[in-house]
C-alpha positions, 0 to 999 in steps of 0.5 A, a space after each residue: 499500500 502507498 504511504 499515506 496519512 491514516 486517519 482511522 486505526 482499528 484495533 481487533 482480530 481478523 478471522 478466517 471464515 469458512 461458509 457454506 450455503 448448505 447445512 454443515 452435516 451436507 456440504 462437501 466444501 467450504 468457501 474460504 474468506 475472512 472476517 470479524 466484527 472489526 475487519 468488517 468495519 475496516 473493510 467498509 470505512 476502506 471502500 468508502 474511501 477512508 483511510 484506515 490502518 488495522 492493528 493486529 497480530 496474524 499466526 504463521 499457520 497458512 494463512 498469514 498471507 491470504 489474511 495480509 493479502 485480502 486486507 491489502 486489496 481492500 486498500 487497508 494499511 497493514 503496517 501495523 500488523 504483526 506475525 506470530 506462531 499461534 493460530 489463526 482465528 477461524 469460525 465456520 458459516 453455513 446459511 440455509 433456507 430455515 437456519 443459520 449454523 455458526 461455529 466459532 474456533 477462537 482459543 490461544 489464537 495469535 491475537 491474544 498476543 496483542 499488547 500495549 506495544 502494537 499501537 505506539 504513542 507516536 502512531 496515536 498522535 498522528 490519527 484522527 480516531 481509534 476504534 476497538 469493540 468489546 469482542 477485541 478486549 476479551 481476547 486476553 488481558 494484554 488486548 484488553 491492556 492495549 485497547 484502554 491505555 492507546 484510548 487514554 493516549 489518544 484522549 490526552 492527545 485529543 484523538 476521537 475514540 469510538 467503540 461498540 460493546 459488541 456484546 454476543 453471548 457466543 463468547 462473552 458474558 454479561 458481567 464481563 463485558 459491561 466491567 471491559 466497557 467501564 473500563 475505557 468509557 472515560 476514554 471513549 468519544 463515540 459509544 454505539 450500542 444495541 438497545 437490547 443486547 447492550 443497554 438492556 442486557 449489560 446495564 438493564 437500561 431499557 430506555 434511549 433516553 436514560 441510555 443516553 443520558 447515562 453515557 453522556 453523564 460518563 463523558 462520551 460525546 456522540 451516543 448511537 443506540 440501534 434500537 430493532 423495535 423502533 426499526 431505526 437509530 437514535 443519535 445523540 449529541 449535544 444533549 439533542 436526539 435525532 431518530 433515522 429509520 433503517 434504510 429499505 429493509 424491505 429489500 434486506 436478505 442477509 443482516 448478518 454484520 450490519 451492525 458493524 457496516 453501519 459503524 464503518 459508514 458512521 465513522 468514515 462520515 464523523 472523519 469527514 466532517 459529517 454532523 452526528 446526525 447526518 453520518 447516522 444517515 449516511 451509515 443507514 445506508 451503507 448498512 442497508 444497502 449491504 443488507 440486500 446481498 448475501 455475505 458479510 464483507 462481500 455484500 459491503 457498498 462502495 462510496 459511489 453506490 452509496 450517494 447515488 442513494 444517500 439524501 441528507 
């Protein structure tokens, strides 16, 4: 990738995806791809034209070249990615007409070795924004420290920070996830929440207004709450709350990772001067277009397609 100033650094783990369009019991072949919550966000930013770097560790298990080349093809800066002798994380996904099968293999993976040396303070000072999630913090004590210290240094140097607890009962419990969130909230500028999965399950808050006030009081500048009950997004900024409907849900065929894609669209928009309310409208289109095709990453739209469908 050509030398260029990076606006956004994303801390995370890139997983190998093996997928099938039939059940695992009946499928004889699996398609190889790559994925993960923060990787999906990074690809969304890059396809919109954002300048983003990915911070992770990749294992030398035969997939390392595939991971690195895949990210580079998406125009994601890989200069902060290091390799080690651990294995890469993996998930197996199967979609049928009646159900989705999802299996994760994430023990002792390369990314669990992430540590505070992987994102130097000198690099943080050159950025506009850092993003990570609760899933990344849960990888290991050293990965948790990396997220916390990176956010702290960013806040001290007026670099924006953004965070999504991304709570999932697949491999996280609510008490641990809340502890991870509480640990970095004092250093977080932009908070993404699912009303049902995050606000209710982690904090027992079932009201948008109460959730907004809670995180504003904690120091968050922008709070975006995704509500499937209300079919849209609430954006809170400087004491005001606006609402944006999900985009074109009647055409949705696959909502896998649509929240991660939304986050990428929002971060791209904010870094490029959109107001929080307009950034939500923009990101709603990015996410909505992604759901109209199958595959979390393959279906992420490019900027031209988004702008053809976006209106402030």
